[in-house]
N, C-alpha and C positions, 0 to 999 in steps of 0.2 A: 110676563116672560114665558116664552114657549119652551118646549122640551129641549130643543137644540141649543138655545141660549143658556138654559140652566145647566146642561151638560158641559158646555164650553166654560162657563164661569167656574163650575166645580173643578174642572180639569185644570184651568189656569191657577186656581187658588190652592188646590190640594195635591195634584199629581207629583210635583217635584219635591215638595217639603214633607208631605205626609202620604207616601205611596200606599201604605196599607189602608189608610182612611179613604183614599181614592178608590182602591179596590172594593172596599166595603160599600161605598155609595153606588158604585157601578152595579154591584150585586143586589143592592136594595132596589135599584131602578129596574134591573132585569126581573126581579121578583114581582114588582108592580106591573110590569108588562104582561105577566101571565094572565091577569084578569082585565087588562086594558080593553080588549074588544067588547066586553060586556058591562063596563062601568061608565056611567055618564060623565064622571069627573076624572077619567083616566089620565088625560094630559096633565091635569093639576097634580095628581098623585105622583106621576113619574117625575115631573119637574121638582116637586118637593123632595122626592127620594134622592135625586142628584144633589140637592142643596141642604138636606137635613143636618149634616154634620159640618157645614162650612164654618161654624163657630169655633172649631178646633184650630183653624188656620191662624197663623201669626198675625195676618192682616186684620183679623176680626177680634182678636183677644181684647177683652175689656174687663168683664167681671170674673172670668174664669168659668162661668156657667155657660156651656156651649150653646144651649138653646137660646138664651137671651142674647149672647154675643152674635150668634148667627142671624137672629131676627133683626137686630140693629144693623148689622153689616148689609143685609139684603135691603132693608128699608132705606138706608143711606144711598143705595144704588138704584132706587126707584122701582124695586121689584114689586110685583103684584101683591096686594095685601093678603090675599088668600094663601099664597105660598109663604109669605112672612109669618102668618098666623100658624100654619102647619109646622114650620120649622121651629118657631119659638115655643110651641106647646107639644112637641113630639115626645113620644116614649116616656110618659110619666112626668113630664116637666112640671106641671102644677104641684104635684106631691113632692118631688125632689126640691123644687124651689122653696116650698114651705119648710122642709127639713134642713135646708141650707140657709134659711133666713133671708131668702130673696123673693118671697112670694109677692111682696108689695110692688117690686119692680115688674115682675112678670104680669101681675094682674092689672097694673096701671098702664104699662106700655103695650101689652099684648093680651087683652082679655080674650079668653078662648071662645072662638066662634064654633058652637056645637054642631052647626049644620055642615061643617067641612069634614072631609074624609080622614079624620084623625085615626080612627081604628084601622083603616086600611094601611096607612103609613106605618103605624105602630107594628102591625102584623109583619110587614115587609122587613122592618128593622130587627124585630125579634127573631126572625128566621133566617138571618144572613150573618155569617161570621165576619170578623174584622178583615179577613182575606177575601171577602166577596162570595163565599161559597154558601149555598143554601143548606141550612142545618136545622136540626130539631130544636125545639124550645129548650130542651134539657142541655144540649151542647152550648147554646147561646148563653143561657143563664150561668152555667159553669164558667164560661169564658169571662163574662162580665164580673162575676165574683172574684175571679183570679186577678183581673186587671185593676179592680177597685178595692183591693183588700184594705187600703189605708183611707178609704172614703166612708166615714160613718153614715153619712146621709144615704149613700147608695146602698150600703149593706142593710140599713134599716128599711129602706124602700123595698128591697128584694124580700126581706123577711116578712114584711107586712103584706106584700102584694103578689107574691109568687103564685099562689093558687089561682088568683084572678087572671094573672098573665097567661098561665097555662090554659085555663078555660077559654079565654078569649082566642088564643091561637088555635086551639082544638075546634072551636065553633066556626072560626073563619075558614079553616082548612076544609071542614065538612061542607060549608056553604060553597066553596070554590070547587069542590069535588077533588080535593087533594088528599092523599093518604098522609098519615103522620110523617112529617119530615120530607115528603116528596117535593120535587121541584117542577113537576109537570102534571097536568090533569090526568087522572086515572082513566083507563078505558075499560069497558066491560069485556069480560073474558069470552 
């Protein structure tokens, strides 16, 4: 599935029923486009960015775990397995699945392919608000906590992994030449 097909599927599936989620995936994709010219798997990352939260759509709901539901939804539509794997394993899915009692499903149906650009997708997701605005990791984590107050697995995941998430974002920003929370490469003075 190429980028334009991924964008169209996400638009058809999310835009009307979940407009904020549609705004978010567009923001995540635009974040991915920042490093597209220099990444050998840029199109894969951007396509996965558009589709990473498709598991929230009513048409995809099955387990209620959006990463698994999104992976299944895309696989049923014949989507490229690399995109399926990125969607099913994005943003801490293996740990969240374990904390939610769903690791057997995730590991059996979508064993994580380590050679795929999981870190890049995770970075883009962790630095984009639900409204599609590029934000700092602090702002994003605060928003996630607020929205998931009644989700013990998510709260435990954040409590255990917050320092690692911050470090990953900081290192990736440095690698890309982005200042903390910036949305475009910095230029020398």
